[in-house]
C-alpha positions in Angstrom: 135.1 145.6 180.8 134.4 149.2 179.6 137.5 151.4 180.9 136.7 153.7 183.6 139.7 155.8 182.6 141.1 156.1 186.0 144.3 154.9 187.3 147.7 153.8 185.5 147.0 152.8 181.8 150.4 151.5 180.2 151.2 152.5 176.7 152.6 148.7 176.0 155.4 148.2 173.7 155.1 145.9 170.8 157.1 142.7 171.4 159.3 141.5 168.4 161.7 138.6 167.9 164.8 138.8 166.1 163.4 137.9 162.9 160.7 140.7 163.2 157.8 138.7 164.0 155.5 139.4 167.0 157.0 138.1 170.1 153.8 137.0 172.1 155.5 135.1 175.0 157.8 138.3 175.8 154.6 140.4 175.5 152.9 137.9 178.0 155.6 138.2 180.6 155.4 141.9 180.4 151.6 142.0 180.5 151.7 139.6 183.6 154.2 142.3 185.2 151.8 144.9 184.6 148.7 143.2 186.0 150.6 142.0 189.2 151.7 145.7 189.9 147.9 146.5 189.7 147.7 148.7 186.5 144.1 149.8 185.7 143.8 149.1 182.1 146.5 148.6 178.9 146.9 150.3 175.6 147.8 148.1 172.4 149.2 150.1 169.3 150.2 153.6 170.6 153.7 155.6 169.6 155.2 153.6 172.2 154.0 150.5 170.6 155.5 151.5 167.4 151.9 151.8 165.7 153.1 153.5 162.3 155.2 150.2 161.5 152.5 147.6 162.4 149.9 146.3 160.1 146.3 146.4 161.0 146.1 142.5 160.9 149.0 142.6 163.7 147.2 145.3 165.8 144.2 143.0 166.0 146.0 139.8 166.3 147.5 141.7 169.5 144.1 143.1 170.9 142.8 139.5 170.4 145.8 137.8 172.4 145.7 140.9 175.6 141.8 139.9 175.7 142.4 136.4 176.2 145.1 136.8 178.6 143.4 139.7 180.9 140.3 137.4 181.1 137.9 140.4 181.9 140.0 142.0 184.7 141.5 144.7 182.7 140.0 146.8 179.8 142.3 146.5 176.7 142.1 150.0 174.5 143.2 150.1 170.8 145.2 153.1 169.5 143.7 154.6 166.0 146.2 156.7 164.4 145.2 157.0 160.7 145.2 159.5 158.2 141.7 158.7 156.5 138.8 159.0 158.6 137.6 156.0 156.4 140.5 153.8 157.5 140.0 154.8 161.4 136.5 153.8 161.0 137.4 150.7 159.5 140.1 149.9 162.2 137.7 151.2 165.2 135.0 148.4 163.8 137.7 145.8 163.7 138.8 146.6 166.9 135.4 146.1 168.5 134.7 143.0 166.5 138.3 141.7 167.9 137.4 142.5 171.5 138.9 145.7 172.3 137.0 147.5 175.4 138.1 151.0 174.2 139.8 153.2 171.7 142.5 155.9 172.2 142.3 157.9 169.1 144.6 160.6 167.8 143.6 163.4 165.5 144.3 162.8 161.6 148.0 161.9 160.8 150.3 163.6 158.5 147.6 166.5 157.8 146.9 169.3 160.0 143.0 169.3 160.4 141.3 172.3 161.5 138.7 173.0 164.1 135.6 171.8 161.8 137.8 168.6 160.6 138.8 167.4 163.8 135.6 167.5 165.5 134.3 166.0 162.2 136.8 163.3 162.5 136.1 162.3 166.2 132.5 162.4 165.7 132.6 160.3 162.8 134.4 157.6 164.7 132.5 157.8 167.9 129.1 157.3 165.5 130.9 154.2 163.8 131.5 152.2 166.9 130.0 151.6 170.3 133.3 151.8 172.3 134.3 154.5 174.7 137.0 156.8 173.2 139.9 158.6 174.9 141.0 161.7 172.7 145.0 161.8 172.8 145.8 165.5 172.8 149.6 165.8 171.5 150.0 169.0 169.9 153.6 168.9 170.2 154.3 165.6 168.5 151.3 165.5 166.1 150.8 169.1 165.4 146.7 169.2 166.0 145.8 170.6 169.6 142.2 169.6 170.5 141.2 172.8 171.8 138.4 173.2 174.7 136.1 174.6 172.2 136.4 171.4 170.3 135.9 169.3 173.3 132.5 171.4 173.7 131.5 170.1 170.6 132.7 166.7 171.2 131.1 166.5 174.6 127.9 166.0 172.7 128.7 162.5 172.0 128.7 160.1 175.2 131.3 157.6 174.1 133.8 160.5 173.9 134.8 160.2 177.4 138.6 160.9 178.2 141.6 163.1 177.1 145.2 162.0 177.3 146.4 164.9 178.0 150.1 165.5 176.4 149.8 169.0 175.6 152.7 169.3 178.3 150.9 172.3 179.8 149.8 171.1 183.4 147.5 174.1 183.6 145.3 172.5 180.8 144.2 170.2 183.4 142.6 173.0 185.7 141.1 174.5 182.5 139.5 171.3 181.5 137.9 170.9 185.1 137.1 174.7 185.1 135.4 174.2 181.8 133.7 170.4 181.9 133.5 169.7 185.6 133.8 165.7 185.3 132.5 165.5 181.9 135.8 164.1 180.7 138.2 162.0 182.6 141.9 163.5 182.1 144.7 160.9 182.0 148.5 162.6 181.8 150.2 161.2 178.9 154.0 162.7 179.5 155.7 160.8 182.4 157.7 163.4 183.7 154.5 165.5 184.7 152.5 162.8 185.7 152.9 163.8 189.5 151.9 167.3 189.0 149.0 166.7 187.0 147.6 163.8 189.1 148.0 166.6 192.1 145.9 168.9 190.2 142.9 166.8 189.4 143.9 164.2 186.7 142.1 160.9 187.0 144.9 158.9 185.5 148.7 158.2 183.8 149.0 156.9 180.5 152.4 155.6 181.3 155.9 154.7 179.4 158.2 153.8 181.7 155.9 151.6 183.4 156.7 149.3 180.7 159.8 148.4 182.8 159.1 149.7 186.2 155.4 148.9 186.8 155.2 148.7 190.5 156.9 152.2 191.1 154.5 153.8 188.7 151.6 152.5 190.6 152.6 153.3 193.5 153.1 156.9 192.6 149.8 157.4 191.2 148.1 155.5 194.4 150.1 157.4 197.0 149.5 160.8 195.3 145.7 160.0 194.9 145.8 159.0 198.7 147.6 162.4 199.3 150.5 160.8 201.0 152.6 163.4 198.6 156.0 162.9 200.7 155.6 159.4 200.2 155.2 159.6 196.5 158.0 162.1 196.1 160.4 159.7 197.3 159.7 157.4 194.4 159.0 160.0 192.0 162.4 161.9 192.6 164.3 158.5 192.2 162.4 158.0 188.8 162.7 161.3 187.3 165.9 160.6 185.6 164.3 157.3 184.0 161.0 159.1 183.1 162.8 161.7 180.9 163.7 158.7 178.4 160.1 158.9 177.6 160.4 162.4 176.1 162.8 161.7 173.3 162.1 160.8 169.7 163.9 157.7 170.5 161.6 156.7 173.4 161.0 153.4 171.9 164.6 152.3 171.7 165.2 153.8 175.2 162.3 152.4 177.2 162.7 149.3 175.5 166.2 148.8 176.8 165.0 149.8 180.3 162.4 146.7 179.7 165.4 144.3 178.7 167.6 145.5 182.1 164.3 145.1 184.0 163.9 141.3 182.6 160.5 142.1 181.2 161.5 143.0 177.4 163.8 142.8 174.6 165.4 145.6 172.6 164.2 144.5 169.1 162.7 147.2 167.5 161.2 147.3 163.7 162.5 149.1 160.8 163.2 152.2 160.3 164.0 152.1 164.1 167.3 150.4 165.0 168.7 149.6 168.3 171.1 151.6 170.5 174.8 151.2 169.6 178.0 153.1 171.0 178.2 156.0 173.2 174.2 156.6 173.3 173.6 153.0 174.2 176.3 153.4 177.0 174.7 157.0 178.2 171.1 155.6 178.6 172.3 152.2 180.0 174.1 153.9 182.7 170.6 155.7 183.6 168.8 152.7 183.9 171.2 150.8 185.6 171.7 153.5 188.0 168.0 153.8 188.7 168.0 149.9 189.1 170.5 149.9 191.4 169.0 152.4 193.6 165.4 151.1 193.1 163.2 152.2 195.9 161.6 149.4 198.2 
């Protein structure tokens, strides 16, 4: 099932056991909650999925497990975040063999590639696999911006179909539409500006707090796209203090704590990350518990 790049795509956390192994039982529990809420696809091994700490074999295990559980009802998208083109191509091919339905691809890691290098990187991956690709454009965290001029060159490749728009500049949605019309699907990748970007014409939302609050996330998307703005705003305004947990260096720990409180996750993270303690944990927990206490119906 190929992704349409429309709707809500959770960037799923990777669940671990207390002895640092993949926790497939908890992963399945969270996945079931996402599917019941009506998400439109899932993303494996992203930043929120602690990709930098996962072995490629573990990523492929997660893909195979997820593909088996969704049974063709949802597209399963694999994240490519590699420092070399060779490794990115290899992982893209392995993901396709494992049953992935699409790829979310970041620019080269740890090296700030220029225009020519970035475009060549994406084109090489597109040529190596038949899977549809969503470009992850996040210059704030990863230092390389995929510019409109780069997208003009990438448009030559039909499998490069979408962008996870994480520049944090909402006007970039309009720039993309003005330049390319509907050539690229646009998915907001920053929780705190998702409703704004959906109203400006974004097609979807690659969401983080959806991992703990899937129903509310899907409702905001559906209501906004149905132009029921006041109804969507009521949920969005309640949600914003929680959504702000997504724009912090410890978003993994924060969102995993929210998942735990919501009953569909655990706090276990992989080193060098460590679970929250002390005042920080109490502060974040207070935000989460207040949100759950006032959760909209």
